[in-house]
MARDOPA-763082 format. One record per residue (C-alpha): residue number from 1; residue in one letter; x, y, z negated. Coordinates in pm, whole numbers. Layout:
BEGIN
  resi  resn       X       Y       Z
   NUM     A       X       Y       Z
...
***
This chain:
BEGIN
  resi  resn       X       Y       Z
     1     X   12563   19142   -6136
     2     X   12559   18960   -6449
     3     X   12484   19072   -6821
     4     X   12674   19042   -7188
     5     X   12529   19091   -7499
     6     X   12692   19358   -7601
     7     X   12957   19271   -7896
     8     X   12993   19615   -8140
     9     X   12751   19522   -8422
    10     X   12788   19722   -8740
    11     X   12902   19543   -9049
    12     X   12600   19443   -9252
    13     X   12364   19421   -8941
    14     X   12137   19671   -8851
    15     X   12129   20062   -9043
    16     X   11849   20193   -9146
    17     X   11887   20463   -8934
    18     X   12017   20451   -8578
    19     X   12358   20590   -8514
    20     X   12636   20608   -8236
    21     X   12855   20391   -8388
    22     X   12779   20086   -8091
    23     X   12775   20337   -7825
    24     X   13115   20506   -7951
    25     X   13287   20145   -7973
    26     X   13174   20113   -7593
    27     X   13328   20442   -7513
    28     X   13665   20329   -7701
    29     X   13626   20010   -7421
    30     X   13648   20276   -7116
    31     X   13297   20316   -7036
    32     X   13261   20752   -7070
    33     X   12869   20748   -6973
    34     X   12673   20530   -7138
    35     X   12268   20522   -7068
    36     X   12064   20398   -7353
    37     X   11741   20253   -7217
    38     X   11379   20128   -7351
    39     X   11051   20068   -7207
    40     X   10717   20121   -7387
    41     X   10365   20007   -7247
    42     X   10476   19589   -7132
    43     X   10187   19474   -7311
    44     X    9911   19697   -7263
    45     X    9617   19590   -7077
    46     X    9559   19944   -6846
    47     X    9864   20260   -6718
    48     X   10215   20210   -6593
    49     X   10531   20071   -6767
    50     X   10739   20319   -6805
    51     X   11118   20324   -6928
    52     X   11340   20573   -7059
    53     X   11700   20648   -7011
    54     X   11920   20879   -7229
    55     X   12274   20911   -7123
    56     X   12544   20989   -7327
    57     X   12925   21085   -7332
    58     X   13219   21103   -7571
    59     X   13135   21438   -7625
    60     X   12758   21384   -7735
    61     X   12751   21433   -8153
    62     X   12525   21298   -8375
    63     X   12171   21253   -8236
    64     X   11917   21452   -8379
    65     X   11774   21450   -8682
    66     X   11468   21213   -8708
    67     X   11533   21053   -8387
    68     X   11414   20675   -8436
    69     X   11234   20399   -8280
    70     X   10915   20571   -8108
    71     X   10703   20275   -8239
    72     X   10814   20399   -8647
    73     X   10750   20764   -8561
    74     X   10424   20979   -8558
    75     X   10293   21150   -8208
    76     X   10338   21473   -8355
    77     X   10724   21418   -8451
    78     X   10778   21211   -8136
    79     X   10699   21514   -7931
    80     X   10893   21723   -8167
    81     X   11209   21553   -8080
    82     X   11138   21559   -7735
    83     X   11340   21936   -7615
    84     X   11623   21828   -7904
    85     X   11681   21506   -7733
    86     X   11682   21673   -7378
    87     X   11980   21923   -7527
    88     X   12151   21663   -7739
    89     X   12235   21428   -7443
    90     X   12416   21476   -7099
    91     X   12108   21337   -6875
    92     X   11768   21181   -6901
    93     X   11491   21021   -6776
    94     X   11163   20863   -6748
    95     X   11057   20604   -6496
    96     X   10691   20451   -6430
    97     X   10514   20181   -6263
    98     X   10149   20159   -6204
    99     X    9906   19931   -6225
   100     X    9902   19837   -5881
   101     X   10308   19777   -5917
   102     X   10245   19545   -6170
   103     X    9979   19325   -5964
   104     X   10200   19313   -5716
   105     X   10493   19184   -5839
   106     X   10486   19118   -6207
   107     X   10586   19310   -6517
   108     X   10935   19238   -6491
   109     X   10995   19325   -6147
   110     X   10790   19605   -6218
   111     X   11016   19688   -6529
   112     X   11288   19709   -6304
   113     X   11082   19960   -6087
   114     X   11053   20195   -6358
   115     X   11415   20157   -6479
   116     X   11563   20214   -6127
   117     X   11330   20538   -6142
   118     X   11432   20657   -6439
   119     X   11822   20608   -6347
   120     X   11759   20775   -6045
   121     X   11697   21121   -6228
   122     X   12020   21140   -6407
   123     X   12266   21350   -6257
   124     X   12569   21183   -6392
   125     X   12709   20848   -6315
   126     X   12606   20590   -6546
   127     X   12958   20355   -6642
   128     X   12719   20124   -6849
   129     X   12351   20078   -6939
   130     X   12229   19954   -7287
   131     X   11961   19785   -7256
   132     X   11731   19675   -7555
   133     X   11675   19294   -7653
   134     X   11778   18997   -7522
   135     X   11712   18999   -7161
   136     X   11849   19237   -6904
   137     X   11592   19284   -6642
   138     X   11715   19619   -6489
   139     X   12010   19397   -6288
   140     X   11818   19039   -6258
   141     X   11941   18901   -5919
   142     X   11547   18921   -5785
   143     X   11538   19270   -5800
   144     X   11632   19292   -5411
   145     X   11332   19271   -5183
   146     X   11017   19343   -5409
   147     X   10775   19429   -5128
   148     X   10973   19730   -5040
   149     X   10868   19889   -5358
   150     X   11249   19963   -5498
   151     X   11420   20263   -5376
   152     X   11684   20255   -5172
   153     X   11958   20308   -5396
   154     X   12298   20154   -5517
   155     X   12237   19859   -5790
   156     X   12239   19965   -6076
   157     X   12547   20001   -6332
   158     X   12616   19720   -6557
   159     X   12411   19610   -6820
   160     X   12501   19480   -7195
   161     X   12202   19394   -7397
   162     X   12160   19427   -7757
   163     X   11867   19289   -7973
   164     X   11754   19572   -8189
   165     X   11936   19843   -7995
   166     X   11623   20046   -8011
   167     X   11654   20025   -8407
   168     X   12033   20065   -8403
   169     X   12154   20281   -8162
   170     X   12055   20651   -8082
   171     X   12056   20680   -7710
   172     X   11810   20374   -7699
   173     X   11625   20517   -8015
   174     X   11588   20889   -7810
   175     X   11519   20687   -7459
   176     X   11206   20495   -7655
   177     X   11081   20834   -7740
   178     X   11084   21010   -7411
   179     X   10932   20717   -7224
   180     X   10650   20723   -7522
   181     X   10559   21068   -7500
   182     X   10561   21054   -7104
   183     X   10358   20767   -7094
   184     X   10100   20836   -7386
   185     X   10045   21161   -7223
   186     X    9952   20994   -6854
   187     X    9686   20781   -7050
   188     X    9522   21121   -7201
   189     X    9500   21235   -6874
   190     X    9384   20923   -6737
   191     X    9141   20871   -7033
   192     X    9004   21214   -6908
   193     X    8884   21028   -6598
   194     X    8798   20721   -6723
   195     X    8662   20827   -7093
   196     X    8460   20473   -7180
   197     X    8777   20297   -7242
   198     X    8945   20512   -7496
   199     X    9287   20527   -7370
   200     X    9328   20840   -7591
   201     X    9360   20676   -7899
   202     X    9448   20322   -7800
   203     X    9665   20379   -7517
   204     X    9571   20133   -7293
   205     X    9630   19844   -7514
   206     X    9374   19548   -7645
   207     X    9207   19782   -7872
   208     X    8882   19627   -7958
   209     X    8694   19894   -7822
   210     X    8919   19881   -7504
   211     X    8797   19529   -7505
   212     X    8429   19597   -7530
   213     X    8455   19855   -7246
   214     X    8618   19623   -7022
   215     X    8339   19345   -7140
   216     X    8057   19603   -7037
   217     X    8246   19762   -6736
   218     X    8536   19553   -6613
   219     X    8852   19667   -6521
   220     X    8922   20036   -6324
   221     X    9159   20112   -6067
   222     X    9454   20171   -6362
   223     X    9371   19838   -6522
   224     X    9641   19553   -6472
   225     X    9414   19327   -6300
   226     X    9620   19028   -6253
   227     X    9582   18979   -6640
   228     X    9429   18846   -6895
   229     X    9216   19141   -7000
   230     X    8928   19037   -7222
   231     X    9090   18695   -7322
   232     X    8921   18554   -6973
   233     X    9033   18623   -6643
   234     X    8816   18946   -6464
   235     X    9030   18878   -6168
   236     X    9185   18554   -6006
   237     X    9580   18514   -6132
   238     X    9674   18560   -6539
   239     X    9971   18816   -6693
   240     X   10339   18793   -6584
***
């Protein structure tokens, strides 16, 4: 399946706040149900990579006030937005791929796993996925036969990629919020089992205290052992 870069572009570049302008243009092209999709956790040293999806149709009004790319929002603001986003869209989901799966198939294939799992949670059929960035990791030809990890599902819908879609498109920004809140909650829960790594505040990323704990204790079951965790290989292999 091939992917093309989304053609609609707001005049004068990205707006300060995301909108449905790109989604409306794609609706006019004939894609009735669009699924904005975004990932979080790609660069973390521990925990899952997570993908959020938010589906919208022409009947969806403007996104709830305050929806932004999750990186631009405080944790409390993200959490407050979750119920409003779920009410606003016609479908939503968050999929995860574990550290073990990342080690087994690599980060890009793990993103596909998480994206497939997110799409599987949608009740409505999706006509097009709007994906943040310039690389279609969802419908990559290599998605077949990933050690049996992919769910038995049809191939995903067609994909349009758009750089900075998380800043421009309400559906993608909303998907990033759902993914971030869900993954953060998982990391806090994991932190209760492994408090030395500080995941309750660093969420598995390469913060100094996390790296210091790795040097002192080594990796645990939730670390991506194929990655260069402290700048030197703790296991054989490096980040993929």
